[in-house]
C-alpha positions in Angstrom: -20.6 14.1 -12.9 -19.5 10.9 -12.0 -19.7 9.7 -15.1 -18.2 13.2 -16.1 -14.9 13.2 -18.5 -11.5 14.7 -16.9 -8.8 16.1 -18.0 -6.0 14.4 -16.2 -2.5 16.3 -16.3 1.0 16.5 -16.3 2.0 20.5 -16.1 4.9 22.7 -15.0 4.2 25.6 -12.4 5.5 28.2 -10.5 4.6 29.6 -6.9 6.5 31.7 -4.6 9.4 32.4 -6.5 9.6 28.0 -6.1 8.9 25.6 -9.3 7.3 22.0 -9.6 5.5 19.9 -11.9 2.3 18.6 -10.8 0.1 15.6 -12.1 -4.0 16.7 -11.6 -7.3 16.4 -12.9 -9.6 19.2 -13.9 -13.1 18.9 -15.5 -12.3 21.5 -18.0 -9.4 22.4 -20.3 -9.6 26.1 -19.6 -9.0 25.3 -16.2 -6.4 24.0 -16.5 -4.5 26.9 -18.1 -6.5 29.2 -16.6 -4.3 28.4 -12.9 -2.0 31.4 -12.3 0.8 28.8 -10.8 0.5 26.4 -13.6 2.7 27.5 -16.3 3.1 24.8 -19.1 0.8 21.9 -20.1 2.9 19.3 -20.3 0.1 16.2 -21.3 -3.3 16.6 -21.0 -5.8 13.0 -21.6 -9.4 13.3 -21.7 -11.0 10.4 -20.0 -14.1 9.0 -17.7 -14.1 10.4 -13.9 -13.1 6.9 -12.8 -10.7 6.2 -14.5 -8.8 9.8 -14.1 -8.6 9.4 -10.8 -7.3 4.7 -10.8 -4.7 6.6 -13.6 -4.2 9.5 -10.8 -3.5 6.8 -7.9 -1.1 5.1 -9.9 0.9 7.5 -10.9 1.3 9.4 -7.4 1.9 5.2 -6.1 4.6 5.2 -9.0 6.0 8.9 -7.5 6.1 8.3 -4.0 7.7 5.2 -4.7 10.4 7.1 -6.7 11.2 10.0 -4.0 11.0 7.3 -1.0 13.6 5.3 -2.6 15.7 8.6 -3.0 15.0 10.3 0.2 16.4 6.7 1.4 19.5 7.2 -1.1 20.3 10.8 0.2 19.6 12.1 -2.9 16.8 14.4 -2.9 16.5 17.9 -0.5 13.5 19.4 0.6 10.3 18.8 -0.7 8.8 21.5 -2.6 5.3 23.5 -0.5 3.7 21.9 -3.7 3.8 19.4 -6.9 6.2 17.5 -7.6 10.4 18.9 -7.2 12.2 20.2 -10.3 14.6 17.6 -9.1 12.6 15.4 -11.0 13.3 15.1 -14.7 10.2 15.7 -16.9 10.8 12.9 -19.2 10.6 10.7 -16.6 7.4 12.2 -15.6 6.2 11.9 -18.9 7.4 8.1 -18.9 5.5 7.2 -15.8 2.3 9.6 -17.2 2.2 7.2 -20.2 3.1 4.2 -18.8 -0.2 4.7 -16.7 -2.6 6.1 -19.2 -1.6 3.7 -21.6 -1.7 0.5 -20.0 -5.4 1.5 -18.2 -6.8 0.9 -21.9 -6.3 -3.1 -21.1 -7.9 -4.2 -17.6 -5.7 -7.6 -17.0 -2.0 -5.5 -18.1 -3.9 -2.9 -15.6 -4.8 -4.8 -12.7 -1.6 -6.5 -13.0 0.4 -3.6 -13.3 -1.1 -2.0 -10.7 -0.7 -5.3 -8.0 3.3 -4.5 -9.2 3.1 -1.4 -8.0 1.8 -1.6 -4.9 4.8 -4.5 -4.4 6.9 -1.9 -5.4 6.0 0.2 -2.6 7.5 -2.2 -0.4 10.3 -4.0 -2.4 12.0 -3.8 -5.1 11.3 -6.3 -7.6 15.0 -6.7 -9.4 15.3 -9.7 -7.0 11.3 -10.8 -8.5 12.6 -10.9 -11.7 16.3 -12.5 -11.6 14.7 -15.7 -9.4 12.7 -16.4 -12.3 10.0 -15.5 -9.3 8.1 -14.1 -12.2 7.0 -15.1 -15.0 5.8 -14.2 -18.4 3.8 -10.9 -18.8 3.6 -10.5 -15.2 8.0 -10.0 -15.6 7.3 -8.1 -18.6 5.8 -5.6 -16.8 7.6 -5.7 -13.4 10.9 -5.3 -16.0 8.8 -1.8 -17.6 7.8 -1.1 -13.4 10.9 -0.7 -11.8 12.2 1.1 -15.2 10.3 3.6 -13.9 11.7 3.3 -10.8 15.5 3.6 -11.4 16.4 7.6 -11.6 19.2 8.5 -10.0 20.0 11.8 -10.3 23.2 13.2 -11.5 25.9 13.5 -9.1 27.5 16.5 -10.2 24.5 18.4 -8.7 25.2 16.6 -5.3 28.9 17.1 -5.1 30.3 19.7 -2.6 31.5 22.5 -5.0 35.4 23.0 -4.5 36.8 26.5 -2.9 37.9 29.1 -4.6 41.3 29.1 -6.1 41.9 32.7 -4.2 
């Protein structure tokens, strides 16, 4: 079972009237769609078990970094009971998913990006990029990783609604 293939997936779901995104691993394509809480599968990659675990770790760390930053800036409300909040747009989650799946294919790039992601957990990479603290490929990867962390929600949804005119 350790060397078996797994499906790494990004799907939308709904449970008890609450919508969510979920990134996960299943050992069978059909099991993704059999889950009663899942509505639609947006990304699906068949990869080895260990690779799926590694990529899932990176995706989750990237998403957690993003959530922590948004929470610190008071952009996010409550966390859903399951999965990832619909406050995060699908295109951003697809970009994160695709980036980590693609990067995993090249071992040196993977190691560099995962190291940068772990640093990003503690501090923004922007100052390292601007200060020329990173050179060559590290700087190129840092810019891409930082871009995956720069989402800001539409502020119109956050503003207080005006009182009715009557």
